[in-house]
N, C-alpha and C positions, 0 to 999 in steps of 0.2 A: 249217548248224550254226555257232555262234559260235566265234570264235578263242579258244584257251586262252591263259592268261597266258604260258606258255612260248613258244607260237607267236608271240605279239605281241612278246615280248622278242627272239626270234631271227629275226624276219621280215627277208627280204632286200628289196632295192630293187624296187619295183613296187606293184601294187594287190592287196590281200588282202580278199576278201569276208568280212563278219562276219554277214550276214543282214539282211533287212528294209531293203535299200538302203544299209546302212552298210558302208563300206570303210575299211581302214587303208592309207593311202598312205605308202610308205617312199621317201624321196629317196636319191639316190646318196650324199649326204653323211651319211646315217644318220638324218636328221630324220624324225620320224613325226607324222602328223596324220590326223584323221578326215574323211572325205568322205561326203556323202549324195547318192546318185543317185536320180533319180525321172523319171517320164514324165508329162507333163500336156499335154492337147490335142494329142497326137501328137508332142510334142517331148521329146527326152531332155535333161535338164539335171543339173548337179551343183553342189554348194555345200560349201564348207569349214565345219566346225562347231567346229574347235579343234584344238590340238596334243595329242599324247598326254600331254605333261608337265602341261598345264593341265586336261585332261579325261580322267579314267580311263575304262576300257572300260565300266564299269557306267553312268556318266553319259552317255557317248557313245551307248549303246544307248537310254537313256531319251529323249535328245534326238532320236534318229532315229525313235523311236516317235511322238513328238509331231509331228515333221515329216511323217511318214507319214499321220497323221490329217488334217493340213491338206490334203495332196494329195488324199486321198479326198473331202474336202469341196469340192474344186475350187479351192483356194487355192494360188497359187504361193508357196512358202516364201521364195524369193529376193526377190520383190517385197514380200512381207509384212515381211521383215527391213528392207528399204530404207525402207519406210513408217514402221516403228517408230523407226528411227534419225532420220529426218526429224522425226517428231513430238517425239522426245526433244530434238533440237537446237532446235526451235522453242520447246519448253517452257523449256529452259535460257535461251534468249535472252529470253523473256518475263520469266523470274524475274530475270535480270540487269537488264533494263530497269526492273523495279519496285523495285530496290534504290536507296535514296537514298545518295549518296556524300558524303564530306567536301567534295569540290569543289563539289557542288551546294548543300550547306548553307552553305558559305562565301559562295557567290554570293548566296544568299537573305539571309544576315546583312548583307552589304554593302548590298544593295538596300533592306532594311528600316531600316537605320540611316543611309543616305546623306543623307536630308533633314535629319538632326539635326547633321551635321558642318558646321562653319563653312566649311572650305575645300573647294571642289568637286573639287579634285584628290585629296583624301584617299582617295576610293574607289579611284582608280587605284593609289595607293601601296599600299593594302591588298591589292588584287588582285595587283599585281606582286610584293610581298613573299611572299605565300602561294604564288604560282605558281613562284617561283624556289626557295624553300627547303622548303616543306611538301608541296606537291602531288606532286612526284616520288616521295615516300615514302608518303603517305597519301591522295592525291587520289582514288584509285579505291576506297578502303575505306569501308564504312559507318562512321559515327561510333562505333557501339557496339564496333567492332573495333580502334579506335585505342588503343594501349597505351603504357606508359612506355618500353618498348624502342623504339617508333617515335619518341617524342620525343627520346630520346638519340641516335638515328641522325640525326635532323634537326639537333639543336643542337650535338652534340659537335664536329663539324668546324669550326664557326664561333664557338664560345663564347669561345675565347681570342684569336681573330684579328679577329673582327667582333662584339665584345661588345655594342655598342649595337644592331646589327642583330639579333643573336641574341635579345636580351631582347625586342625588338619582335616578333619571330617567335613566341616563346613566349607572350607576352601575347595575341597575336591568335589563336593556336590555342586558347588557354584560353577566350577569349570565344566562338569558334565552337562549341567543344564544350559550353560552358554553354548556348548557344542551342539546340544539338541536344538536350540533356537537357530543356530546357523544352518542346521540341517532341515529347518522348517518343521520341527516336531513340537514346537511350543511357541507361544507368543507372550508378549507382555514382560513385566519386570521379573527379575530372577529372585525367587523367594529366599535363596541362600545368600543374597548380597548382604554384606556387613554394613558398610557405610550408608547411612540414610534409611536403614531398614532394621536388620536384626540388632544393630547397636542400640536401638530404642527399646528392645525387648530383653536383652541379655546384658549382664555386666561386662565391662571391658575386660578382656583376658588378663591384662596387666594388673588389674585391681582385684582379681580373684586371689584369695589366699592360696599360695602355692602349697601343694602337698609335699611333705618332706620325704624324698625318695631315699631309700637305704642305699649306701654305697655298694656298688656291684662291679664285678669283673666283666670285661667283654667276653663273649662266648669263645672268641678265638684263643683266649688264654686258658681255657678250661683244661685242656690236655696237660699242659705244663703244670698248672696248679694241682691237678689230681695226682700227678706223678710225685710232686713234692709232698702233698698231703699223705700219701701212702707211706712215706718215709717217717712220718711222725707216729710215735707210739702213744698208747693210751686210749681210754674209752671216749674221751672227748673228740679225738681225731676220727675214730670209727663212727661216732654219732654224726659228726659233720659230714663225713663221706656218705653215710646212709641218707642224710637229709638232702644232700645235693643230688644223688642218684634218683631220688623220688620227688624232687621239687617240693619238699615238705617243710612245714613250719617247724622251728626248733622245739616248740612245746609238744607237738605231735610225736616227735622222735624221742625226746628226753623221757617221756612218760610211757613210751611204747612197751608192751608186754608180750611175752612169748605166746600167750593164748590168742593174740590177735593175728599171729602169723600162721599161714598154711603153706609150708615149704613145698609140699607136693603140688599144690595148685599155683604156687608162686604168687600168692596174694596176701596183702596186708589189709586188714579191715580195722580202721580207726573208729572207735565208738563215738556216737554223737556228742556225748558230754565233753569230749576233748577237742571237738571241732569248733572253730570260730562261728560257723553257720549253724551249729547245733544239729547237724545231720550226719548220719553215718557215712563214712568215706572209704570206698574200696580202692586200693592202690595195686595195679598190676606190677609185680616185681620183675625187674630185668635180671638177666643172668648174673651180672656183676653184683646186684643187690643180694641175690640169693647166696652167692659165694661169700659175700661179706658176712651174712648172718651165720652161715655154716662155720665160719672161722671164729665166731665169738665164743668166749668161755661162758659156762653156765654156773651159777652159784646156788647152792642148796638153800631152799626157802626163799629165793628171790626170783620173781617172775619178770623183772625188768630186763629189757634188751641191753641197756647201757647204764648199769648201776654205778654209783660211786664205789670204787673198789673197797675203800676203808669202811664206809658206813652202810653200804648196801642200800643206799637210798638213791633217788633220781639225781643225776648230775644237774648242776645249775645252768641257767642260760648263759652265764658268763663263761662257763667252761668251754663252750664252742667258740665264743668270741676270742677267748684266750689262746686257742689253738692258732688262729690266724695271726694274732699279735706276736706269738712266738716265732711263727714262720717269717714274719716281717722284721725280726730283730737283726738277723744277719744281713739281709738285703731287702729293704722295704719296697718290694715290687708288686705286692698283691694289693693294689689300690684302684679306686674308681678313677678312670682317666679324665672324667669331666670335673670332678671336685678335688681329686688328689687325696681324698679320705681313704683310710684303709677299708678294704672290703669287710662286710659283716655277713653272718650266716643268712639273714633274711634276704640279702641282696642277690643271692644265687637263684632265688625264685624269679627275679627280674631277668637274670641272665638266661634262664631257661625260657622265659616268655619271649625274649628277643630272638633267641635261637629258633624257636618255633616259627616266628613270624618271618624271619629273614633267610632261614636256611632250609625250610621244609615246606611241604604243601599240605600239612595236616590242618584241618579246620581250626580256626581260632577258638571256637566253642570247646573243642576238645582240649586245648591247652588250658582254657579257663577252668574246666572241670578237673584237670590234673592238679591245678593249683587250689582246688576246693573253693573256687569263687562261685558266687550265685549267678546263674545264667538263665533262670526261668524254669518252671516246672516241666514244660513240654520238652525242652532241650535236655534237661536233666534226665527225664524218663527215657528219652531216646538213647542216651549214652549209658544208661544203666542196663540196657538190653545186652544179652550175651555177645552178639556180634560186634556191637560198638565198644564193649569193654575190651574185646580182643584187639580192636583198632587202637585203643589207648595203649594196650600192651606193646603194639608195634612202635608207637610214638616213644614210650618210655625206654624201650630197647634201643631205639635210634639215638635217644639222648645219651644213654649210657655208653653206647658205641662211640659217640662223638667225644665224650669225656675221656674214655679209656684209650681208644685207638689213637687219638691225638697225642696221648701221652707216649 
C-alpha cells in the first residue's frame, strides 16, 4: 500500500516501502529521497531517482512503474541511465564541435585576407590584437551571439587609456563580424559598427585625452644602440643596459639589491613594495643579464646593484636619462622616429612590447607580465607556474639575443 501524504511528511529516519519497488529514504538529517529497488539476473540493486523536494510522490510512483517495466524486459535501469547520460554528453559535444566560433571566423578572415596585405607581419598583428582583447570575451561565442554589451565589455577598459589600440580592436571586430554575416553566420546590424551605434555610447577617439607616450627607439635599432651603450662607462650605463635586457622600470633597477638576485637560478625577485602594482615580480634573467651582473663591482656595506660610486646611494632616475643624452651629443641618432624626441629609459619597455608583438609568437599576456602589467589573477597565476615561468625565460632570452646579436 502506498504511503499517505501524512506518512511521508512525518516519516522517521530509515527506509519506508511505498510499493512496486519504490522506497522513501529518510536521512538522519531529515533529507528525504526516493529509491527504486529491483532484482535482475539474481542480483539485488537499488538506484536513486530524486529527492522528495524535486519529485512529488505521484511522479516518483510513475518513474518507479517505468523502471519496473524495464526490469521486466530484462533491462538494467542503472546501466540504461548511464548509457543515456553518455549519449547526451556525446551529443552535446558534437553540437559544440559543430558551432563556428568568433575565434574560428577571425582565423578564417585573416587567412583569406593575408595575401592582400602588404606587410607579412600584419596577420600576426591582427591575431595578437584579437587574442589579447576580443577573444577572452567573445572568442568561444558564435558570431550571431556577439552583442553590443560584449563590445562595451571589450572596449570600455581600454577606450580612454589605449585609444588607438581600442579603435583598432573595434575596427577588426567589425570586419570579422561583417565577414561572418557574408558567410551567413549572423544576421542584423553589426554591434561593432561605429557610426550610428557605438559613437552614441563611447566618446569620439579624437576627443579622448591622449596618453603621453614615452619616446622610444624602433626595435630594429636595438642592436646598434646596445653596441654603443656598451662603450659607455659608469653605473648609469650598466643600470640602463640591465633595465633594457629585463624590460624593467628604472625605479625597479636603480633600487635593486644583491639579495634579490639568485645568479645560480638566474632569477631576479623584485619585492612588492618596489613594484607599481604592489605585487612581487619574478624576472627570469637572460645570459647577457647574468654576465652583466657578474661584471659589476661590489662595495663593502652596500647591497645595491648600481650604487652611486661616490655616495654609495641609489643613482637617480636622471642618471639613466643622462646616459642617452650623452650618447646623443656627438650624433643625435637615438630618437623616437615618430616625434623626433630623444629616447628615454622608460621608452625601451615600449620597444620590447612592439618587438614581442611584431617579431615573435609569444602570447601577448606573457609580454604584459614581463612588463609587470596587471593582466588578471587567473592569467597571472598561470604564468607564475614553473613551466610558464620558463616560457618567459625563453622570451627574455630571445629579447636579449635580439639586442645583442643585432649588435
